[in-house]
N, C-alpha and C positions, 0 to 999 in steps of 0.2 A: 508650216512651221510657225509656233507661237511667237510673238513679239517679246522683246525685252521687258516691256512694261507688263505683259500679261505674266511672265515668269515671276517678275518681282511680286506682283499681286499673289500668286499662288504660294510663293515662299513665305510671305507675311501671314498669309491665312494658316498655313501649317504651323508656323511658329506659334500663333495665338492659340490654335488648338493643343499644341504640346504643353504651353503654359497652363491652359485650363485643366488639361488632363492631371498635370503634376499637382495643381492646386487641389483637385477633388481627392486625390489618392491620400490616405492617412499616413502618418509619419512611420518611418521603418521601425521605431521602438515603441509606437503608440499602443496602448491597450485599453480596453474599456475599464471603468472603475469597478465593475462587478467582478472582473477577472483578477484584480490585484488586492481587493479588499472584501470584507463581509461586513454587514450591521450587527452591531452589538445587540444581543437579545434575540437574534434570528438564528437559532441553532437547534440541532436535534438533540434528543434525549435517549440513552440507551435503556433498554428494558430486558429483564431476565425472568425466567420461571423454570419450575421444575414439573416435568409432566411424565406421561406413560404413552408409548406407541403400542398399539394392539393391531392384531390381524396379520402378524408375520408368519412366514411359512416355515416354521421351525428354526427360525435364524435369530431368535431373540436371546436374552440373556439367560446364562446358566446359574441356576438356583445357588449352588455352593459358592462361586466366585463372586455373585451379585446378590447378597441377601437383602439389600435395600430395595430391589426391585419387587421381592415378595412382600416386604413389609409395606410398600406403597400400595399394592395391589389389595392386600388385606384391609388397609386403612380405606381405600376407596370403596371396596364392597360394603365394609360396615357402615360407611356413611350413606351408602345406597340402601340400606336395610338388609343386607345379605351377611349371614353369620357364617364365616369360613371356620369349620371344625378341623380338629386334628392337629393344629399348630403349624408352624412354618416348614418344618422338615417333610411334610406330606404333600406340598404345593410344589408342583412342576410346571413351570411357565416357560415354555420354548417359543411361544408366540408373542410374548411381551418384552418391551426393552424400555428401560429408564433413560430418559433424555433431558437435556438442558435446551431450553427454548430461548432464543434471544431475537430481539428487534430493535429498530431504530424508529423512534417517535419523531417524525420530522416537525419543523416549525409550523404553526397555524393548523395542525390537524384537530379537528373537532370531534366530539362524541358521535359515533354511529359510522365513522369512516372506517376503512379497512387498510391494514398494513401487511407487508410480508414478514414471515417469520422463517428463522433458520432453526433447523432440529438437528441436534448432535448427541449421539449415544455416548453415555458415560459409563456403560457396563462392558461386558464383553459380547455384545450382540454382533453377530456376523454380517447382518445387512438389514437395513430399514425398508427395503423395497417392498411396495405393496401395503406398508403400514398406515395406520390412521392415528393421528394425534388427538387424544382426549382433552377434554376442556381443562386448560391450563391458565392460570391467572398470571399475568405479566406484570411484576413489580418494577418501581424505579428505585433510585438510590435513597429516597426519603421512605421506603417501606409501603407505599401506597399502591394499590392496583390501578394501572391506567389502560389495561387491555385485556382481552380474554381470547386466547388462542385455541383454535380446533380446526382439524381438516385432514385431508389426505396428504401424505408426504410424497414429495417428487424427488427421485433420486437419479442424478445424471450419470451413474455408473452401472455397470453390469458385471457379472461374474458367475462362474460355474466351477464345481469341484466333484471329482469322482476318483476313487481308488487311489487317493493320496496325490493325485494332480489337481491344480487349482489354476485358474485363469481369471484375471480381474481387470476391468477398464475403469480407471478413476475411483473415486472415493465411495463406498457402499454404507458407511457408519455416519453420514451426514447428509442431510437434504434441506429443502425448502417447502413451505406451504404458501403458495401465492394467495395474497389477500386472506391470509389464515387467521388474523387477529382482528377483532372489532374493538375501536378505541372506546373506552368507557368514561375517560376523564381527560380534559385539556390541560396542557401546562400553561400556567400563567406566564406570560412573557412581558417584558418591559419595552416592548416596541412603541407604545403609544404614550408612554409616560416620560414626563420631563420636558423641557423646553428645547432641547437639543438631541441630535442623533450622533452616535460615535462610530466612525468607520475603522475597522480593525484590519491593518495590512496583514497579508499573509506572510510576509517576511519583513522584519524590522529593518528599516532603511531610512535614515534621516533625509536623504536626497528625495525619495520617492514620497515620503510624508509631506514635505515642503511643496514638491510639484503637484500633488493631489490637492492641497489647500489652495495653491495658486489657480489651478485649473477650475476648481469649485467657484471661487471668488470671481474669475473672469466669466463664467457662465452665468452666475447670478447677480454679479455686480455689488460692490461694497466690500465688506470684510465679515462675511457670515461663516467662514471656515477658518480654523486655526489647528496647526499641528501641535497636540499636547506632547508627544514625544516621537520616538522613531517608529512607533507602532499604531498610535491612535490619532486620527483626524476628527476634531469635533465640529459639527455644523449646526447652526441654529435653524430649527425646523418649525413648521406650524404646528399648532397644538390640536388643530381639527384633525380626526383621524382620515377622512377622505382626503383633505388638502396634503396631509403628510404622505399619503401613498402616491398621489400625483407628483408631489415634490421629489420623492425618492426614485420614481420611476424615470423621472427626467435626469437624475444625477448618475444612476448606475449604468447608463449607456454613455456616459460623459468619456470622451478621449482623453487620455493622459500620456503625456511624453515622458517615457521611463528612460533613466540612465542604462548604461551597459551593465550587464550582469557581472557580478563580482567572480573572479577567476577561481574555480572550484573543480576538484577532482574528487568524484565519489568512488569509493572502494568497498565491494562486497567481498569480505574476507572469506565468507563461507563458499561462494561459488567462483571466487576469481575473477569476478566481472569488475572492469575499470571503465568509468564513464567521465569524460571531461568536456567542459563547454569551450565555446570559441575564445574566451578571453584568457585562457591558459598561455603563457609565454614561457620560454626556456632559454636560460642563459648558456653560454659556451661552457662545457665541462667535459671532464674525462671520467670514464665509468669502466671499471674493471668487473666483469660478471663471470661467475663460474659456480659450479655446484660439485660437492663431494659426495660420491656413491659407495657405500659399503655393502658389499655382498658376502654373505656368510652360507656356505652349502655344506650340508652333511651327507656323506657317502658311506653306507653300510659296507663293512669289510667282514668276510667270513674267515675265521682262524684256519690256518693251514695244518696239516698233519705234523706231528712232531713237537707242536706246542703244548703248553701245560694243559690248555683247554681246547682241544681240536674242535672245529665246528662251531666255536661261539662267534657270535656277531658283535662287532664293534663299530663304532661311528668314527670316520675320518672327517675332520672338520677342515674346511678351506675358506680362508678370509682373503677377499680382494678389495684393494681401494683404487678407485678411479676418479680422477679429476677431470671433469668436463668444463669446457668454457673457453673464453678467448682472454687474450691480454688486454692491457688498457686501450680503450677505444675512445677516441675524442668525438664528442657530440657538437655539432654546430648550433649556434643560437637560432632559435625559432621565434620568428615574429608573428606567426599565426598558427592555428590549429594543425593545419596540413603539414607545417614544417615540423611540429612537436611530434606528431604520429610518425612521420617519416624518420625522425631521429631515433624514437623509441624502437621502431621496427628493426634498426640496424643492430640492436643488441641481441635479437633473436632469442629473447626471454620468453618463458611461459607466462601467462597472466599471474600466477602465483608468485613466480619471482619478480614479476614487475611491480608487484605491491612493495616489496622490500626496496627496490630500486628507487621507486618514487618516493618513499619515506626518507631515504638516505639523500635523494637529490634536493628534497625540500630542506632538510636539516642543514645542507651546505650552502643554501641560497640559490641553488641553480634553478629550482622550479618555482615560478612566481604563480603560485596558486594555493588555495586552502585545502587541505586534505581532509575528507570526511569519510571515516570508516563505518559501515552499517552492518 
């Protein structure tokens, strides 16, 4: 049996290990700077182009409904030295589809590198499966060509039809071309320009901006960082490009102690989805929920003999009103998310009805949260 002194030593050792373990763990609300902010000038740029997909198995655009496809093919062939005689009406192109090509030109992408492109039908093509995208210039918002796209289109869907029946899985009129565009021009960024670097917070918050500036100053020493507003934190950075990269690599992994998230309820009115975070609070309130259902039914009635028009069919209309729901229900105050969910479940309302209830509760001051409808 261990002595009392031995037990005391083991207890002190376990306490020291626990303190060391807690000291090593990051704070519960801590996050890396790269997760809450981005660097000004380090951003992507959208590209767009108009092109043709060929090699389709009879599932391309119909000439009458998509005349621009025929015009594009004629223009392309003339550019290649092929004269299409007979006019537009004599050209039938079931294996060609006009498409819009989009891509995202990421930051620091240089000429010669490849990026993925998305191909989407803009006519009445049934499917782009098996097609090949012809050379398509990709332009930016300034009208300059930044990439050239070409390659085989990959479709994630499948489908078949016969005798009026049709089966389809996923989308057939849009696909991707992996590494389908070669970058021809780089976008000039302001990453290396100026004596400072600006961090842009993903969400405007004065508290977060102040804590980011304090964390950077504590890491670097001095007062190199300052919060310009609720969104921007400006940091003095080295002018040398290599030193600036090392400087930012050190800062982007810096742990920042974040405040609790603002109470917010997100409502998708199209799907009826309701999502709320753990900061939502509910004050005690009383809610009366119910729905009025109106049912109108028409029953055909055949005229009997002896009437003016025997055998005539008339409609007998029946209207029914039904009021569903419950009386006034008192909801207790909820100090955490579990209590709020439990109280809302007492109403027995559908997600669509819950949207109206939450809006009314916020207007009455019972729901301590911000409603955002998407």
